[in-house]
N, C-alpha and C positions, 0 to 999 in steps of 0.2 A: 763872781768868783767859782771855778772850776773848784772839788775836791784835791788835793794833791793826794797825785799820784804815785800808787808804792813802787817800792824797788823790789818787791816781788810778792807772789800770791802762790795758795795749792793749784787755784784753779782759777783761770781765766778767762772768762767768758766775750767774744769777740759781737758786737751789736744785741744793741741795749729796745731789742724789737720784744713784742709777745714773746716769740719763741728763747731769746738770751734772757728775758726776765724771769720767766718758766720758770728755763734751767736754773737761774739762780735763785731763786724761792725753794725751789725740789732741794735741792744741795742744803744750801740750810736746814730745810726739812731733814733731810737725810743725817745730819748731824756736821755737815761740812761748812765751817762756819769762815774758813780761808779763800775770800771770793773777791774777784773786783769783773763788775762790766763795763766793759769800754766802749760807748758809742760816739762815734763822729756828727752828729748833732745835737738833739734833744733825742730821751728816751720817747718811744712813741710814735715820735714825728713823720716816720714814714711811714712804707704801704701798709702799717699794723692801724694806723690812724686813717687810713682808707678803705677800710674792708667794709663788706655788709653784716660779716658777722652773726650768720646762723649757726646756732650748734644742733644741726641735725645728727640723726642717732643713724638711717636706714641707709650705711655706709656698705659699697659690694664686699669686704673683706671684716672678717674676727676681729683679726688685729689693729681694723682702724675703726671701727665701733666702739673697741677696749678701750684704748685712745683716748673716743671721745667721751666715753661715760670715767675715765679717771676724769678729765677736765670740770665734770659736775663735780666729782668728790672736790676736788682742789678749790672748784668755788665754794661747797659748804664749809669749808676748814677756814677761808677767804672772810666769809662772812659771820662764821661766829664768833672770830676777834674780836672780842672788844673796843681795842686800839687801830683799827683796821679803817681804812675811807671805807665809806658807805659804797656797795656794788649792786645797784639798779638791774637786776638778771628779771627779763620780762618771762615766765614757765606759760607760755601761750598754747602750747603743743605746734605740731605741724600738719597741715592739711598734703599730703600726696594724690596725685590723679591723674588718669593716665587712660587712654582708649586706645596706643597701639597696643596690638596683641603680645609682642616679643619684651617689650618695655614695664606692660601688667606682669608678666614671669617672671620678669628680674625685679622688678619690686616688690610682687606678693611673697618673693623668698625672701629678698631682705628684710622687708617687715616681720616674716614668719621666723629668719634667725633672729632678729634683734626680739621679739617677744618669746624666743626660749631662753632668751640670755636676760632676761627678766625686765621688756625696757615694753613697758605698756602701751598694744595698739587694740584700734578697734576703729572697727567700719561704718560708713557715712551712707545715710540716703542723702536724696539730692533736697529736699527740705529742711535739714537740718545744716547742709553744710551753707547753704543760702540764707540761715539764720545767722550759721556764726562767719561769714563772712560776706558781706552784701555785694558785694562789687563782682563777688565771682559766680561766672555761671558754668557748674558744674556738667551742663547738659551732654558735650561729647564725650565723660568720662567711661570709661566702662570697673573699674577700680578708682573706689574712692575711701581712703583709709586719713586716720589721725594718728598722731604718733603720740602721746597724750606728754611726754614728759616735755619735750623738744623746747627750747627756748630761742630765744636773742638777746645784745646788750651793747653795750656800747663798749669797740674794741681797744679804744684808748684807757676808759677807766676799768678792765679787766689789767692790762697790761700795768697801769701805774698802781692796779694792788698786787699782782705778781710783785713788783719793782718793792713797795711798798712792805711787804712781808719779808723782802730780803733782806731792808736794809734795817727792822727790827733786829735780824738776825746776828744782824753785824757785816751783810758782802757791802764791801763799796761801789757805787754805779761812777763811773767817771763821762761824761759828756764830753763836745766836742773839743774830743779827741780820736785821731785816727790812726787805723792801727796801720802800719808800713810792708810789714813783712814776721813773718810765725819765723824765729830763730831755730836754726836748726844743730846738731850735735854733728860731726864726720860719719856716725850711725842712722843719723838723718829722723834722730827720735827730736823730742821737742824739748829748746832750753830754756823759750820765752819769746817774747814780744817786743817789735821797735814799733813806737808809734812816733809819731808829731808831737809826743811830750817827753818823749826821752823811753826808755827801756823797762819791760818786766820779766826778772825772774819768775819761770816758772815751767813743772815738768808736765799739767795736761790744761792745752787748752779746746774751748770747745767752738765751732765756727758755728755760728748762728747768722749771720749778718743776710738771710732773705736771696734777695734776686743778687745782692750784692755781693755773698760767696765765692761766686765762681775764678776771680780771679785771682783773690788773696789762696784761694785752694792750688788753684793753677800754678801757683811761686810755688810753693810747697809741697810740688811734686803732683797733686790732685787732681784727677779731670772730675770735675764733678757734671751728670747725666742729667743737666736744669737749665732753662734761658728762662729771659723775665717776658715774659709773653703780657699783654693788656689785660687785666681787669675790667670791668664798668657797670655800674649802674645808676639810675636816675633814680631823683625825688620829686614828687609833684608837689607841689603847690598844696598847703593845708586846708584840707574837705573832708566836713564830717563821713562823706559818701565813703570814700578812701582809705582815712586813717582808723584810728581809735581800739578799741583793744580786741584786737581780733589775731587769729592763728597765722603763722605763716605759711606759704602756701611756695609747695612746689611742684612745676609741673614739664616734669622732662618732654614730654610730646613736643612744647614748645620750647627746651631749651630754659625751659626761662625761672624765676622764684622770686618771690616779693614777700613785704613785710613792714608793715606800720612803720615810720620817720616822721616827729615831729610833727606831726597831726595830719599827717599824708601818708603816705607811700613809696617807699623802695623798692624798685624793679631794677633786675637786673636779666640780662640773655646772654647767652654763648653764640655768637656771630658766627658765621658760616668759615669765616678765614680769619683768624686773629692774628693779630698784629703782636709782631715781638720785637725786643729789642738788643743790638747788644752789648752782652753783661758791661764789656772795658766799655763804653759810651755811657752807660747811668748814672749821671749827677748826683753824689751826695744832697741835697738837695731838689726835692722833685716839683717845687713851684717852680708851677709854666713849662715842665716837661713835658713831651708830648710824643706819642708814639710815629708820628707821620700826618701825611693829612686828615682832616676832619677828627682836629680834636676833640671836641664834644659826643663823636661818633651817632650822628646824627645816621646817615648812610647805615648804620650797621642798624638802628633801630628800625629805621625803613624794610629793610631786609627783615629782620627778625618779626616784621607786625604780623606777617599774616598766620604766623604758627600761633601767636601771642592773642589774637583777635577771636577766636574761640570761646577762650577762658575769660576774657575783659574785653564784651565788647564795648565798652565804653572806653576802653583806650584814646579814640579820637579827641575825644573831650577833655580828656586829664591835662593840668596845667602844668608841667614838667619847670618846675626851679631850679634845680640842680643836675649835671651833670658831671659826674662822678668814675675819674679813671684813673689807674696807677699800674705799676707792675707785684705781679704774684709770680714766686719763683715752681714755674710748673716744670714735672721731669717728664724723660721720657716712655715711663710707663703709665703714671698720673700716681704716684703714692710717690711716699717721705724719703728721704733722706737721712738715716739718722745711725749713729752704731763711729765705734770705733773704723779706724785707718790704718790697718797692720804695716802699710810700708812705712805710716809716718810718727810711729809710736808716740804716744801723748796728746796724736790729734783727734778728738771727737768731730763727728759734725751734728749738726739738726737742723736743717733746709727741706727745701725738697716741698714748700706750703699746699703747691696744687690749690691753691684757693680754700684749705682748709685747717689754717695755720690757725685759727681762732678757735673752731670747735675741736680741734688736736690737742691744742698751746699744756693747757693740765698734763694726758699724757707721755708725749714729746718730753715733756722738763722731769717728769717723773722717772721716762727712760733711762733718758742722758744719768740723772743723779747715783741711779742704781750700779748702773755702767760702772758708773767713779768709783762710787762707795763701796763695791761689792756686793751688794744688797739683791735681795731676788723682785723679781718681779712673776703679777701671774700671768702675764704673756710674753712672749718669744720675741720680742723685736728685730733679731734676726731678717728676716726679708726686707728691710726695709735698709739695709747695708748699703752704705753710699758707694761702696766699692761691687755691687754685685752686675754692673753693667761692664767689666774690667774695666779697657784702656779706651779714654773718652776725650775727644779735642772738645774741651769747650767753648770754641771758640771757632767749630763747624759750622757754617749757615743750616746744613741739613738736620744736623740735631736741634737748632734752633726752630726749625720747621717742625719737625718729630714733636717737639715742646708744644708749639702753636696750638697744632692738628687735633694735640690731648685737652686744650683746654675746650676747642672746637666741638668736641665729640662729649667732653662731660655731662652729664643727667644729675646727679648726685644734689642734693641742698649748697 
């Protein structure tokens, strides 16, 4: 039976995915304990559970790099708690390699900036990388570098760890409850929520429902410049030549990435034309949901194969066991949507993951908690303001196509 819905809370969080649970956890750590998280399914059962979960630090903006570092700090804190559930973080590092001159220049700048900020990086020669990642052919690359501190993990386990920490601090997590509307006063300020199980009085609402956020935001008077864009990856059958303990691999020339998984290899590509959905048509339960024809994205793999083969010559011989697709909330500029909404006092947004929500979850949660608690941050989240695009129609197909192009052009992990 679901926990009792409280009549009121200081902060109500909409969405029990990794971002919503991170927000709740960080609110508890900031000393705000009257927190309720509302999730219409079970926590972390939506897009979070389908994430590839690469915790890569080589991001184009210093702010995003800071958010990822904050996730690592949150991981250390979660794992140091003797009452916390086990959390297996695979700190294997990430190999970045490229032959394209423009990409080499951009990647070099990112890695050097990260190194100045404390992220250890070292160059690799071909022999070393072949020993580290036996399936990888680094021959085409002019740049091969190892970001030494990078890791991957089970995204569901991370979300559950955030949730467990929040519960231990007093937060209430309410599953199987749909938020129907954000209640507002005549002046437009938040006064509470209407849910499928009744109302909740609150003065602060955090909207962190990922790709499902847009309809709720629109009903509250806010257009979010994001859309549900299909993310996709495949997992091979167990294979000693592919699996094992080796670094993540990021191949921006191929628009691809890979990491070990279940004794085989998990690998994803950014297809030339990304599929996008109407956010109003996105079901609460993703079981059986498809973005249209070719639900397992085999045509997209065939399209991407010529870019991937120079780095992975063994691709045609790989036994593919699983194809995983799901919605990621991509924004019109490829950056997160995090911050307060001046036109709706009391509403704070934490969405627009752009395929990096797991990696930045700690930083996003900390940012939102600091904004609500009024505590300082070592970074300024203002560039991620959810209102930076001005007036937005979240149901305009032109916006959706812009967001789809952002994913197709993404070259980071």
